[in-house]
C-alpha positions in Angstrom: -14.6 23.0 2.1 -17.2 20.3 2.6 -16.9 17.8 5.4 -18.7 14.5 5.6 -21.7 14.8 7.9 -21.8 12.1 10.5 -18.1 11.2 10.5 -15.1 12.7 12.3 -12.7 14.5 9.9 -9.3 13.2 11.2 -7.7 10.7 8.9 -6.0 7.5 9.4 -3.7 5.7 7.0 -3.5 4.1 3.6 -1.5 2.5 0.9 -1.4 2.4 -2.8 -3.0 0.1 -5.3 -0.8 -0.9 -8.2 -3.3 -1.4 -10.9 -4.8 2.1 -11.5 -8.3 2.4 -10.1 -8.0 5.9 -8.9 -10.6 7.7 -11.1 -13.9 8.3 -9.4 -15.4 6.6 -12.4 -13.8 3.5 -13.9 -14.5 3.5 -17.6 -15.3 0.2 -19.3 -12.6 1.0 -21.9 -9.9 0.9 -19.2 -10.3 -2.3 -17.2 -7.7 -3.3 -14.6 -6.3 -5.9 -16.9 -5.4 -5.6 -20.6 -8.0 -7.6 -22.5 -5.7 -8.0 -25.4 -3.3 -9.9 -23.2 -5.9 -12.2 -21.6 -5.6 -15.9 -22.4 -8.6 -17.1 -20.5 -9.2 -19.7 -17.7 -9.0 -22.7 -20.1 -5.4 -21.9 -20.8 -4.6 -22.0 -17.1 -6.6 -25.2 -16.8 -4.3 -27.1 -19.1 -2.0 -27.5 -16.1 -4.2 -26.4 -13.2 -7.1 -28.7 -13.9 -8.2 -29.1 -10.2 -8.0 -25.4 -9.5 -10.1 -24.5 -12.5 -12.7 -27.1 -11.6 -13.0 -25.5 -8.1 -13.3 -22.1 -9.7 -16.2 -23.2 -12.0 -18.3 -23.8 -8.9 -17.6 -20.5 -7.3 -19.5 -17.2 -7.4 -16.5 -15.8 -9.3 -17.3 -18.1 -12.2 -21.1 -18.2 -12.0 -21.5 -14.4 -12.0 -20.9 -14.6 -15.8 -24.3 -16.1 -16.2 -26.2 -15.1 -13.0 -25.3 -11.4 -12.5 -26.7 -9.9 -15.7 -30.0 -11.7 -15.0 -30.4 -10.5 -11.4 -32.9 -7.8 -10.6 -30.4 -5.8 -8.7 -28.1 -5.6 -11.7 -31.0 -4.7 -14.0 -32.0 -1.9 -11.6 -28.5 -0.5 -11.4 -28.0 -0.7 -15.2 -31.3 1.2 -15.8 -30.3 4.0 -13.5 -26.9 4.3 -15.3 -28.4 4.1 -18.8 -26.7 0.8 -19.5 -28.6 -1.3 -22.1 -26.3 -4.3 -22.2 -24.4 -5.2 -19.0 -21.9 -7.4 -20.9 -21.2 -4.7 -23.5 -19.4 -1.4 -22.9 -20.3 -0.9 -19.3 -18.5 -0.4 -16.0 -19.7 -3.8 -15.0 -17.0 -5.4 -17.1 -14.3 -4.1 -14.9 -15.0 -6.3 -11.9 -17.7 -8.8 -12.8 -16.1 -10.3 -15.9 -12.9 -11.3 -17.6 -12.7 -9.8 -21.0 -10.5 -10.8 -23.9 -10.0 -9.9 -27.6 -12.2 -12.3 -29.5 -11.7 -11.9 -33.3 -10.8 -8.3 -33.0 -13.5 -7.3 -30.5 -13.2 -7.0 -26.7 -15.8 -9.3 -25.2 -16.4 -10.9 -21.7 -15.4 -14.5 -21.8 -16.0 -15.5 -18.2 -16.7 -14.3 -14.7 -13.9 -13.3 -12.4 -11.1 -15.7 -13.3 -7.4 -16.6 -12.9 -6.1 -13.5 -14.6 -8.4 -11.2 -12.6 -6.1 -11.9 -9.7 -2.8 -13.1 -11.3 -2.7 -10.6 -14.2 -3.3 -11.0 -17.9 -1.2 -14.0 -19.0 -0.1 -13.5 -22.6 3.4 -12.5 -21.6 4.0 -14.9 -18.8 1.9 -18.1 -19.3 4.4 -19.9 -21.5 7.3 -19.0 -19.2 5.3 -20.0 -16.1 4.5 -23.4 -17.6 8.0 -24.3 -18.9 9.7 -26.7 -16.5 13.1 -26.9 -18.2 13.8 -29.4 -21.0 11.4 -30.9 -23.5 10.5 -33.8 -21.2 10.6 -32.1 -17.9 7.5 -31.7 -15.8 6.7 -29.9 -12.5 7.8 -33.1 -10.7 11.2 -33.3 -12.4 12.0 -29.6 -12.6 15.2 -28.7 -10.7 15.0 -26.2 -7.8 17.3 -23.8 -9.7 15.1 -23.8 -12.8 12.0 -23.3 -10.6 13.4 -20.2 -9.0 14.4 -18.9 -12.4 11.0 -19.6 -13.8 9.3 -17.8 -10.9 11.5 -14.8 -11.4 10.9 -14.7 -15.1 7.1 -15.1 -14.7 7.0 -12.2 -12.3 9.2 -10.0 -14.5 6.7 -10.7 -17.3 3.8 -9.5 -15.2 2.5 -12.5 -13.3 1.2 -11.8 -9.8 2.3 -14.9 -8.0 0.9 -16.1 -4.6 4.1 -14.9 -3.0 3.1 -11.3 -3.9 0.5 -10.9 -1.2 0.3 -7.2 -1.6 -0.3 -7.5 -5.4 -2.9 -10.2 -5.0 -4.7 -8.6 -2.2 -4.8 -5.2 -4.0 -6.7 -6.9 -6.9 -9.2 -8.2 -4.4 -9.9 -4.8 -2.7 -9.7 -3.0 -6.0 -13.1 -4.5 -6.8 -14.6 -5.3 -3.4 -14.4 -1.7 -2.3 -16.2 -0.5 -5.5 -14.0 2.5 -6.4 -16.5 4.2 -8.6 -18.5 7.2 -7.3 -21.1 7.3 -10.1 -21.8 3.6 -9.8 -22.7 4.1 -6.2 -24.3 7.6 -6.1 -26.3 7.3 -9.4 -26.6 3.6 -9.9 -27.3 2.6 -6.3 -24.6 -0.1 -6.3 -23.5 -0.9 -2.7 -20.5 1.1 -1.7 -18.2 -1.9 -1.2 -18.8 -5.3 0.4 -17.9 -6.6 3.8 -14.8 -8.2 2.2 -12.2 -9.5 4.7 -9.2 -11.2 3.1 -8.9 -14.3 5.3 -12.6 -15.0 5.5 -13.1 -14.7 1.7 -9.8 -16.3 0.5 -10.2 -19.4 2.6 -13.7 -20.2 1.6 -15.1 -21.2 -1.7 -12.3 -19.4 -3.7 -9.6 -21.5 -2.0 -7.7 -23.5 -4.5 -4.6 -24.9 -2.7 -4.5 -27.9 -5.0 -1.2 -27.8 -6.8 0.8 -29.7 -4.1 -2.1 -31.5 -2.5 -5.6 -32.7 -3.4 -6.9 -31.9 0.0 -7.3 -28.1 -0.7 -6.2 -27.3 2.9 -6.5 -23.8 4.3 -3.5 -21.6 4.2 -1.0 -22.2 7.0 -1.5 -20.2 10.2 1.5 -18.0 9.6 0.2 -17.0 6.2 -3.2 -16.3 7.5 -1.7 -13.9 10.0 0.0 -12.0 7.3 -3.1 -12.0 5.1 -5.2 -10.6 8.0 -2.9 -7.6 8.6 -2.3 -6.9 4.9 -6.1 -7.0 4.3 -6.7 -4.4 7.0 -4.0 -2.2 5.5 -5.3 -2.4 1.9 -8.9 -1.9 3.0 -7.8 1.4 4.5 -5.8 2.2 1.4 -8.8 1.9 -0.9 -11.1 3.7 1.4 -8.8 6.7 1.6 -8.2 6.8 -2.1 -12.0 6.7 -2.5 -12.3 9.7 -0.2 -9.6 11.5 -2.2 -11.3 11.1 -5.5 -14.9 11.7 -4.2 -16.6 14.9 -5.6 -19.9 14.8 -3.7 -21.0 14.8 -0.1 -23.1 11.7 -0.8 -23.3 8.0 -0.2 -20.0 7.1 -1.8 -17.9 9.6 0.0 -19.5 8.9 3.4 -19.2 5.2 2.9 -15.5 5.5 2.1 -14.9 7.7 5.1 -16.6 5.2 7.3 -14.7 2.4 5.8 -11.4 4.2 6.5 -12.4 4.8 10.1 -13.3 1.1 10.6 -10.0 0.0 9.0 -7.9 2.2 11.2 -9.7 1.0 14.3 -8.8 -2.5 13.4 -5.2 -1.6 12.8 -5.1 0.0 16.2 -6.7 -3.1 17.7 -4.1 -5.4 16.0 -1.3 -3.2 17.3 -2.6 -3.4 20.8 -2.3 -7.2 20.7 0.9 -7.3 18.7 3.1 -4.3 18.1 3.9 -4.1 14.4 6.4 -1.5 13.2 4.7 -0.9 9.9 1.3 -0.3 11.6 3.0 2.2 14.0 4.5 4.0 11.0 1.2 4.1 9.2 -0.6 5.6 12.1 2.1 8.2 12.5 2.3 9.1 8.8 -1.4 9.8 8.4 -2.5 11.0 11.8 -3.0 14.6 10.8 -4.6 14.1 7.4 -8.3 15.0 7.3 -11.1 13.0 5.8 -12.9 15.6 3.7 -13.7 16.6 0.2 -11.3 18.7 -1.8 -8.3 17.2 0.1 -7.0 15.0 -2.7 -3.3 15.7 -2.5 -2.8 15.1 1.2 -4.9 12.0 1.1 -3.0 10.5 -1.8 0.3 11.5 -0.3 -0.6 9.6 2.8 -1.8 6.7 0.7 1.6 6.4 -1.0 3.4 6.4 2.3 1.3 3.6 3.7 1.8 1.7 0.5 5.5 1.6 1.1 4.9 0.3 4.7 2.4 -2.3 3.5 4.8 -3.6 0.8 7.6 -3.7 3.4 5.4 -5.7 5.7 4.3 -8.1 3.0 7.9 -8.7 1.8 9.6 -9.1 5.2 7.0 -10.7 7.4 6.5 -14.5 7.3 3.9 -14.6 10.1 6.0 -16.6 12.6 6.3 -13.7 15.0 2.6 -12.6 14.9 1.1 -15.1 17.3 -0.3 -12.3 19.3 -3.1 -11.7 16.7 -4.3 -15.3 16.6 -7.3 -14.4 18.6 -8.4 -11.9 16.0 -8.2 -14.3 13.0 -11.5 -15.5 11.5 -12.3 -19.1 12.4 -13.2 -21.7 9.6 -16.9 -21.4 10.4 -16.7 -17.8 9.3 -15.1 -18.5 5.9 -17.1 -17.3 2.9 -18.8 -20.1 1.1 -18.2 -23.8 1.0 -14.8 -25.2 0.2 -14.9 -27.4 -2.8 
């Protein structure tokens, strides 16, 4: 069995992604959201006008125009034999939002609302119904609001309360889970994505209850920070599990896994967290190497359970011990609009 040169072979921990990115190559025909169910950002903007305006200035939105024109994208496409980046290519999975336009699947925008919150056809009407004919968000009763939230989630919406689901969508692209794209195309094997830094910068859109677009409360940032480290590890380990070559992709995923576990250990040294303890125990004997898919994925599934438990049960109030590890506002990614 091959081992990765330059990295220790002991493993760490992981957890599972809910949207199905686990092939070493992600085919354009199987994006992580169903294009037939996509409504598009304008549909969300009918109510969330301010949030969509913020989005239009972000890299998530402008990638629709700028990415296909970049030299880096052109070089990668050439190596992969891709003639049109916006048509039938792996680029569609993460750089664009695609929808069914007159019977054809086409990119309609950059990374948008439904890239994170799920394709909206089944839930957007439920999500935007506040009760009676004349009811608005301001007049909606508390009981109806709770009912609406539950119905939206049941129909497939990934609401802000589902930190695990939202963060999984982030890491599902930012870790670049596509071996051929990296090894053949020369695409970077993941970005330096960190959940607090990137979510509190230019993509921040906390505008529904206030025009100030304030950063998330400290308690939520604590939970985001820990969840981010867990999911980073998850994707790295799943990448190692599916890797087939002792090359850039596999080595990068192994290194990413080691970095994530080191951060989890550091977090646990400052604030003991039961779910991190369980993760470290569950995966301590699993080895980072090729041809070790089953043990790696088994470990990933176990960590997934711990991560979901943490996200569900932890409100951040008891995590003050990690405050010194949290990114400060000057480190947030991009300007806040």
